[in-house]
C-alpha atoms as an extended CHARMM CRD file, in Angstrom:
* protein
*
       179  EXT
         1         1  UNK       CA             50.5800000000       35.5030000000       13.1310000000  PROA      1               0.0000000000
         2         2  UNK       CA             48.4030000000       36.2770000000       10.0990000000  PROA      2               0.0000000000
         3         3  UNK       CA             51.0070000000       34.7400000000        7.8140000000  PROA      3               0.0000000000
         4         4  UNK       CA             50.9880000000       31.4660000000        9.7810000000  PROA      4               0.0000000000
         5         5  UNK       CA             47.1550000000       31.2600000000        9.6850000000  PROA      5               0.0000000000
         6         6  UNK       CA             47.0380000000       32.0130000000        5.9440000000  PROA      6               0.0000000000
         7         7  UNK       CA             49.7370000000       29.4720000000        5.2400000000  PROA      7               0.0000000000
         8         8  UNK       CA             47.8780000000       26.8150000000        7.2930000000  PROA      8               0.0000000000
         9         9  UNK       CA             44.6400000000       27.5380000000        5.3770000000  PROA      9               0.0000000000
        10        10  UNK       CA             46.4770000000       27.3220000000        2.0460000000  PROA      10              0.0000000000
        11        11  UNK       CA             48.0000000000       23.9470000000        2.9970000000  PROA      11              0.0000000000
        12        12  UNK       CA             44.5600000000       22.5940000000        4.0070000000  PROA      12              0.0000000000
        13        13  UNK       CA             42.9840000000       23.8310000000        0.7530000000  PROA      13              0.0000000000
        14        14  UNK       CA             45.7360000000       22.2250000000       -1.3340000000  PROA      14              0.0000000000
        15        15  UNK       CA             45.4160000000       18.9660000000        0.6430000000  PROA      15              0.0000000000
        16        16  UNK       CA             41.6260000000       18.8590000000        0.1510000000  PROA      16              0.0000000000
        17        17  UNK       CA             41.8990000000       19.4580000000       -3.5910000000  PROA      17              0.0000000000
        18        18  UNK       CA             44.5780000000       16.7730000000       -3.8450000000  PROA      18              0.0000000000
        19        19  UNK       CA             42.2230000000       14.2940000000       -2.2100000000  PROA      19              0.0000000000
        20        20  UNK       CA             39.4320000000       15.2510000000       -4.6480000000  PROA      20              0.0000000000
        21        21  UNK       CA             41.5330000000       14.6560000000       -7.7740000000  PROA      21              0.0000000000
        22        22  UNK       CA             40.5450000000       11.8740000000      -10.1800000000  PROA      22              0.0000000000
        23        23  UNK       CA             42.4790000000        8.6650000000       -9.6370000000  PROA      23              0.0000000000
        24        24  UNK       CA             44.8800000000        7.5950000000      -12.3530000000  PROA      24              0.0000000000
        25        25  UNK       CA             43.4570000000        4.0520000000      -12.3070000000  PROA      25              0.0000000000
        26        26  UNK       CA             39.8700000000        2.9200000000      -11.9100000000  PROA      26              0.0000000000
        27        27  UNK       CA             37.6000000000        0.1360000000      -13.1620000000  PROA      27              0.0000000000
        28        28  UNK       CA             34.3210000000        1.9880000000      -13.3560000000  PROA      28              0.0000000000
        29        29  UNK       CA             33.3970000000        5.6360000000      -13.5220000000  PROA      29              0.0000000000
        30        30  UNK       CA             29.8780000000        6.5640000000      -12.3880000000  PROA      30              0.0000000000
        31        31  UNK       CA             28.4240000000        9.7040000000      -13.9540000000  PROA      31              0.0000000000
        32        32  UNK       CA             25.8990000000       10.6480000000      -11.2840000000  PROA      32              0.0000000000
        33        33  UNK       CA             23.1080000000       13.1770000000      -11.6070000000  PROA      33              0.0000000000
        34        34  UNK       CA             19.6890000000       13.7150000000      -10.0780000000  PROA      34              0.0000000000
        35        35  UNK       CA             16.5440000000       15.0140000000      -11.7260000000  PROA      35              0.0000000000
        36        36  UNK       CA             13.8360000000       15.6900000000       -9.1630000000  PROA      36              0.0000000000
        37        37  UNK       CA             10.5230000000       15.5210000000      -11.0310000000  PROA      37              0.0000000000
        38        38  UNK       CA              8.0620000000       18.3710000000      -10.8060000000  PROA      38              0.0000000000
        39        39  UNK       CA              5.1950000000       16.0930000000      -11.7200000000  PROA      39              0.0000000000
        40        40  UNK       CA              2.1940000000       15.0800000000       -9.6700000000  PROA      40              0.0000000000
        41        41  UNK       CA              1.8920000000       11.4130000000       -8.7020000000  PROA      41              0.0000000000
        42        42  UNK       CA              0.5920000000        8.8310000000       -6.2370000000  PROA      42              0.0000000000
        43        43  UNK       CA              3.1480000000        7.9500000000       -3.5590000000  PROA      43              0.0000000000
        44        44  UNK       CA              3.4880000000        6.0180000000       -0.3480000000  PROA      44              0.0000000000
        45        45  UNK       CA              3.2270000000        8.1900000000        2.7950000000  PROA      45              0.0000000000
        46        46  UNK       CA              6.9640000000        8.9830000000        2.6850000000  PROA      46              0.0000000000
        47        47  UNK       CA              6.8300000000       10.3010000000       -0.8920000000  PROA      47              0.0000000000
        48        48  UNK       CA              8.1860000000        7.3160000000       -2.8450000000  PROA      48              0.0000000000
        49        49  UNK       CA              6.2410000000        6.9400000000       -6.1150000000  PROA      49              0.0000000000
        50        50  UNK       CA              3.8850000000        3.9620000000       -6.3770000000  PROA      50              0.0000000000
        51        51  UNK       CA              4.0240000000        2.5430000000       -9.9070000000  PROA      51              0.0000000000
        52        52  UNK       CA              2.2560000000       -0.8000000000       -9.3440000000  PROA      52              0.0000000000
        53        53  UNK       CA             -0.1420000000       -1.8210000000       -6.6080000000  PROA      53              0.0000000000
        54        54  UNK       CA             -1.9380000000       -5.1540000000       -6.2640000000  PROA      54              0.0000000000
        55        55  UNK       CA             -5.5710000000       -4.8710000000       -5.1800000000  PROA      55              0.0000000000
        56        56  UNK       CA             -7.5380000000       -8.0570000000       -4.3880000000  PROA      56              0.0000000000
        57        57  UNK       CA            -11.2840000000       -7.7920000000       -3.8370000000  PROA      57              0.0000000000
        58        58  UNK       CA            -12.7010000000      -10.2450000000       -1.2800000000  PROA      58              0.0000000000
        59        59  UNK       CA            -16.2340000000      -10.9290000000        0.0060000000  PROA      59              0.0000000000
        60        60  UNK       CA            -17.1930000000       -8.3050000000        2.5970000000  PROA      60              0.0000000000
        61        61  UNK       CA            -19.9270000000       -7.9970000000        5.2320000000  PROA      61              0.0000000000
        62        62  UNK       CA            -21.7550000000       -5.6370000000        2.8590000000  PROA      62              0.0000000000
        63        63  UNK       CA            -22.3810000000       -8.5620000000        0.5120000000  PROA      63              0.0000000000
        64        64  UNK       CA            -20.1200000000       -6.9910000000       -2.1290000000  PROA      64              0.0000000000
        65        65  UNK       CA            -16.5790000000       -7.7950000000       -3.2040000000  PROA      65              0.0000000000
        66        66  UNK       CA            -14.3710000000       -5.0960000000       -1.6320000000  PROA      66              0.0000000000
        67        67  UNK       CA            -10.7750000000       -3.9790000000       -1.1720000000  PROA      67              0.0000000000
        68        68  UNK       CA             -9.1310000000       -0.9050000000        0.3170000000  PROA      68              0.0000000000
        69        69  UNK       CA             -5.5540000000        0.2250000000       -0.2110000000  PROA      69              0.0000000000
        70        70  UNK       CA             -3.1640000000        1.1700000000        2.5430000000  PROA      70              0.0000000000
        71        71  UNK       CA             -2.6830000000        4.8970000000        3.0520000000  PROA      71              0.0000000000
        72        72  UNK       CA             -1.1250000000        6.5160000000        0.0030000000  PROA      72              0.0000000000
        73        73  UNK       CA             -0.6850000000       10.1640000000       -0.9580000000  PROA      73              0.0000000000
        74        74  UNK       CA             -1.4710000000       12.4170000000       -3.8650000000  PROA      74              0.0000000000
        75        75  UNK       CA              1.7990000000       14.3110000000       -4.2640000000  PROA      75              0.0000000000
        76        76  UNK       CA              3.2760000000       17.1290000000       -6.3070000000  PROA      76              0.0000000000
        77        77  UNK       CA              6.9070000000       18.2320000000       -6.0880000000  PROA      77              0.0000000000
        78        78  UNK       CA              5.9160000000       21.7110000000       -7.3080000000  PROA      78              0.0000000000
        79        79  UNK       CA              4.6020000000       23.4170000000       -4.1640000000  PROA      79              0.0000000000
        80        80  UNK       CA              3.2250000000       26.2670000000       -6.2970000000  PROA      80              0.0000000000
        81        81  UNK       CA              0.7460000000       23.8790000000       -7.9730000000  PROA      81              0.0000000000
        82        82  UNK       CA             -1.4200000000       22.4180000000       -5.2250000000  PROA      82              0.0000000000
        83        83  UNK       CA             -4.5420000000       21.8120000000       -7.3290000000  PROA      83              0.0000000000
        84        84  UNK       CA             -4.3860000000       18.4500000000       -9.1110000000  PROA      84              0.0000000000
        85        85  UNK       CA             -6.7090000000       16.2750000000      -11.1380000000  PROA      85              0.0000000000
        86        86  UNK       CA             -6.8170000000       12.4710000000      -10.8010000000  PROA      86              0.0000000000
        87        87  UNK       CA             -8.0950000000       10.3740000000      -13.7160000000  PROA      87              0.0000000000
        88        88  UNK       CA             -8.7430000000        6.6290000000      -13.4030000000  PROA      88              0.0000000000
        89        89  UNK       CA             -8.8700000000        4.6830000000      -16.6650000000  PROA      89              0.0000000000
        90        90  UNK       CA             -9.7660000000        0.9920000000      -17.0930000000  PROA      90              0.0000000000
        91        91  UNK       CA             -7.4510000000       -0.5710000000      -19.6770000000  PROA      91              0.0000000000
        92        92  UNK       CA            -10.0690000000       -3.0470000000      -20.9280000000  PROA      92              0.0000000000
        93        93  UNK       CA            -13.0890000000       -0.8060000000      -21.5560000000  PROA      93              0.0000000000
        94        94  UNK       CA            -13.8840000000        2.3590000000      -23.4570000000  PROA      94              0.0000000000
        95        95  UNK       CA            -13.9300000000        5.6990000000      -21.6810000000  PROA      95              0.0000000000
        96        96  UNK       CA            -17.3460000000        6.1840000000      -20.0960000000  PROA      96              0.0000000000
        97        97  UNK       CA            -17.9400000000        2.4640000000      -19.5000000000  PROA      97              0.0000000000
        98        98  UNK       CA            -18.0490000000        0.9320000000      -15.9970000000  PROA      98              0.0000000000
        99        99  UNK       CA            -14.8030000000       -0.3670000000      -14.5060000000  PROA      99              0.0000000000
       100       100  UNK       CA            -14.7850000000       -4.0900000000      -15.3420000000  PROA      100             0.0000000000
       101       101  UNK       CA            -12.8430000000       -7.1860000000      -14.3070000000  PROA      101             0.0000000000
       102       102  UNK       CA            -12.9450000000      -10.3380000000      -16.4550000000  PROA      102             0.0000000000
       103       103  UNK       CA            -12.7320000000      -14.0760000000      -15.7650000000  PROA      103             0.0000000000
       104       104  UNK       CA            -12.5840000000      -17.0410000000      -18.1460000000  PROA      104             0.0000000000
       105       105  UNK       CA            -13.4340000000      -19.6550000000      -15.5080000000  PROA      105             0.0000000000
       106       106  UNK       CA            -15.0850000000      -22.7070000000      -17.1130000000  PROA      106             0.0000000000
       107       107  UNK       CA            -14.2880000000      -21.4450000000      -20.6320000000  PROA      107             0.0000000000
       108       108  UNK       CA            -16.9150000000      -18.7150000000      -20.2590000000  PROA      108             0.0000000000
       109       109  UNK       CA            -16.1440000000      -14.9920000000      -20.3070000000  PROA      109             0.0000000000
       110       110  UNK       CA            -17.5990000000      -13.4920000000      -17.1320000000  PROA      110             0.0000000000
       111       111  UNK       CA            -17.3270000000       -9.9010000000      -16.0020000000  PROA      111             0.0000000000
       112       112  UNK       CA            -17.6820000000       -8.0160000000      -12.7500000000  PROA      112             0.0000000000
       113       113  UNK       CA            -18.2460000000       -4.2660000000      -12.7470000000  PROA      113             0.0000000000
       114       114  UNK       CA            -17.0860000000       -2.1650000000       -9.8270000000  PROA      114             0.0000000000
       115       115  UNK       CA            -16.5680000000        1.3730000000       -8.5800000000  PROA      115             0.0000000000
       116       116  UNK       CA            -13.5820000000        3.0830000000       -6.9980000000  PROA      116             0.0000000000
       117       117  UNK       CA            -13.7210000000        5.7010000000       -4.2410000000  PROA      117             0.0000000000
       118       118  UNK       CA            -10.9290000000        8.0050000000       -3.1770000000  PROA      118             0.0000000000
       119       119  UNK       CA            -11.1030000000        8.6500000000        0.5600000000  PROA      119             0.0000000000
       120       120  UNK       CA             -9.3990000000       11.7580000000        1.9780000000  PROA      120             0.0000000000
       121       121  UNK       CA             -9.8770000000       14.0620000000        4.9730000000  PROA      121             0.0000000000
       122       122  UNK       CA            -12.2060000000       16.0650000000        2.6970000000  PROA      122             0.0000000000
       123       123  UNK       CA            -14.4880000000       13.0300000000        2.1990000000  PROA      123             0.0000000000
       124       124  UNK       CA            -14.9940000000       10.3660000000       -0.4630000000  PROA      124             0.0000000000
       125       125  UNK       CA            -15.2410000000       10.8820000000       -4.2160000000  PROA      125             0.0000000000
       126       126  UNK       CA            -16.7280000000        8.2030000000       -6.4920000000  PROA      126             0.0000000000
       127       127  UNK       CA            -15.1360000000        7.0720000000       -9.7390000000  PROA      127             0.0000000000
       128       128  UNK       CA            -17.8900000000        5.0460000000      -11.4430000000  PROA      128             0.0000000000
       129       129  UNK       CA            -16.7230000000        4.9220000000      -15.0540000000  PROA      129             0.0000000000
       130       130  UNK       CA            -13.4340000000        4.5370000000      -16.9090000000  PROA      130             0.0000000000
       131       131  UNK       CA            -11.9600000000        7.9510000000      -17.6070000000  PROA      131             0.0000000000
       132       132  UNK       CA            -13.6260000000        9.6460000000      -14.6240000000  PROA      132             0.0000000000
       133       133  UNK       CA            -11.6130000000       12.5500000000      -13.2660000000  PROA      133             0.0000000000
       134       134  UNK       CA            -11.7930000000       14.2950000000       -9.8790000000  PROA      134             0.0000000000
       135       135  UNK       CA            -10.0700000000       17.4020000000       -8.5310000000  PROA      135             0.0000000000
       136       136  UNK       CA             -8.0990000000       17.6420000000       -5.2940000000  PROA      136             0.0000000000
       137       137  UNK       CA             -6.3860000000       20.4870000000       -3.4190000000  PROA      137             0.0000000000
       138       138  UNK       CA             -3.1210000000       19.3360000000       -1.8630000000  PROA      138             0.0000000000
       139       139  UNK       CA             -1.6970000000       20.8250000000        1.3150000000  PROA      139             0.0000000000
       140       140  UNK       CA              1.6870000000       22.5620000000        1.1420000000  PROA      140             0.0000000000
       141       141  UNK       CA              4.3310000000       20.6950000000        3.1150000000  PROA      141             0.0000000000
       142       142  UNK       CA              7.7090000000       22.4000000000        2.7920000000  PROA      142             0.0000000000
       143       143  UNK       CA              8.9780000000       21.7040000000       -0.7150000000  PROA      143             0.0000000000
       144       144  UNK       CA              5.9610000000       19.7680000000       -2.0150000000  PROA      144             0.0000000000
       145       145  UNK       CA              2.1960000000       19.4130000000       -1.8400000000  PROA      145             0.0000000000
       146       146  UNK       CA              0.5080000000       16.2590000000       -0.5550000000  PROA      146             0.0000000000
       147       147  UNK       CA             -2.8080000000       14.7720000000        0.5150000000  PROA      147             0.0000000000
       148       148  UNK       CA             -3.2150000000       11.4160000000        2.2760000000  PROA      148             0.0000000000
       149       149  UNK       CA             -5.6070000000        9.1480000000        0.3520000000  PROA      149             0.0000000000
       150       150  UNK       CA             -6.9430000000        5.6050000000        0.3440000000  PROA      150             0.0000000000
       151       151  UNK       CA             -8.7360000000        3.9370000000       -2.5400000000  PROA      151             0.0000000000
       152       152  UNK       CA            -11.7040000000        1.6340000000       -1.9930000000  PROA      152             0.0000000000
       153       153  UNK       CA            -12.8620000000       -0.8120000000       -4.6780000000  PROA      153             0.0000000000
       154       154  UNK       CA            -16.4340000000       -2.1950000000       -4.4370000000  PROA      154             0.0000000000
       155       155  UNK       CA            -18.2570000000       -4.5190000000       -6.8440000000  PROA      155             0.0000000000
       156       156  UNK       CA            -21.6110000000       -3.3400000000       -8.2060000000  PROA      156             0.0000000000
       157       157  UNK       CA            -23.2230000000       -6.7650000000       -7.6590000000  PROA      157             0.0000000000
       158       158  UNK       CA            -23.3400000000       -8.8780000000       -4.5220000000  PROA      158             0.0000000000
       159       159  UNK       CA            -20.6950000000      -11.6030000000       -4.5320000000  PROA      159             0.0000000000
       160       160  UNK       CA            -23.4290000000      -14.2700000000       -4.4600000000  PROA      160             0.0000000000
       161       161  UNK       CA            -24.6060000000      -13.0040000000       -7.8750000000  PROA      161             0.0000000000
       162       162  UNK       CA            -21.1530000000      -13.0440000000       -9.4930000000  PROA      162             0.0000000000
       163       163  UNK       CA            -19.9210000000      -16.1670000000      -11.2820000000  PROA      163             0.0000000000
       164       164  UNK       CA            -17.0730000000      -18.0350000000       -9.5940000000  PROA      164             0.0000000000
       165       165  UNK       CA            -13.5900000000      -17.3730000000      -10.9430000000  PROA      165             0.0000000000
       166       166  UNK       CA            -10.4260000000      -15.3160000000      -10.7810000000  PROA      166             0.0000000000
       167       167  UNK       CA            -11.2990000000      -11.8810000000      -12.1700000000  PROA      167             0.0000000000
       168       168  UNK       CA             -8.5080000000       -9.5890000000      -13.3370000000  PROA      168             0.0000000000
       169       169  UNK       CA             -8.0370000000       -6.1840000000      -14.8890000000  PROA      169             0.0000000000
       170       170  UNK       CA             -5.9100000000       -3.0510000000      -14.8260000000  PROA      170             0.0000000000
       171       171  UNK       CA             -6.7790000000        0.5240000000      -13.9050000000  PROA      171             0.0000000000
       172       172  UNK       CA             -4.3520000000        3.3270000000      -14.7150000000  PROA      172             0.0000000000
       173       173  UNK       CA             -4.1890000000        6.4010000000      -12.4850000000  PROA      173             0.0000000000
       174       174  UNK       CA             -2.9320000000        9.7090000000      -13.8360000000  PROA      174             0.0000000000
       175       175  UNK       CA             -2.3530000000       12.6810000000      -11.5190000000  PROA      175             0.0000000000
       176       176  UNK       CA             -1.8640000000       16.0280000000      -13.2690000000  PROA      176             0.0000000000
       177       177  UNK       CA             -1.1950000000       19.4390000000      -11.7570000000  PROA      177             0.0000000000
       178       178  UNK       CA             -3.8070000000       21.9420000000      -12.8760000000  PROA      178             0.0000000000
       179       179  UNK       CA             -2.5780000000       25.0820000000      -14.5510000000  PROA      179             0.0000000000
């Protein structure tokens, strides 16, 4: 009986390895690998990294120009490093200067300064100047750390005091795990 079982297992093992052999003919060979990053980042709620996000400020009841992102997450794939730092940097101004959008409507250079708030379950934190950095403590969730977050953008001036035009700019976010 043992001989029959062993022989059946041997036949199945040989059959499986025969199926896994490389074909003699093929058009394309895919060399597949996966490198799961251990870096901290901003993601959508499911953990997919957000690399670009359009934010459009519109007139709000407050009298300011405002926008708020959908729910995002601060995320780190290294569950042993739950403390992270988030730095927001305006690409068009020096570190320490207010966040600024620019418009060239009517052949005149206009600007609109604004602030950014991060809103989490722990409360809001203000980013008022380019290069501002804030610390966050993520919550462990299995194999990673995460914290739900929304970002709110608010102009410093009332929209009635800002020149008409299409204002644009770029802010870079950098999330770094603290050591």
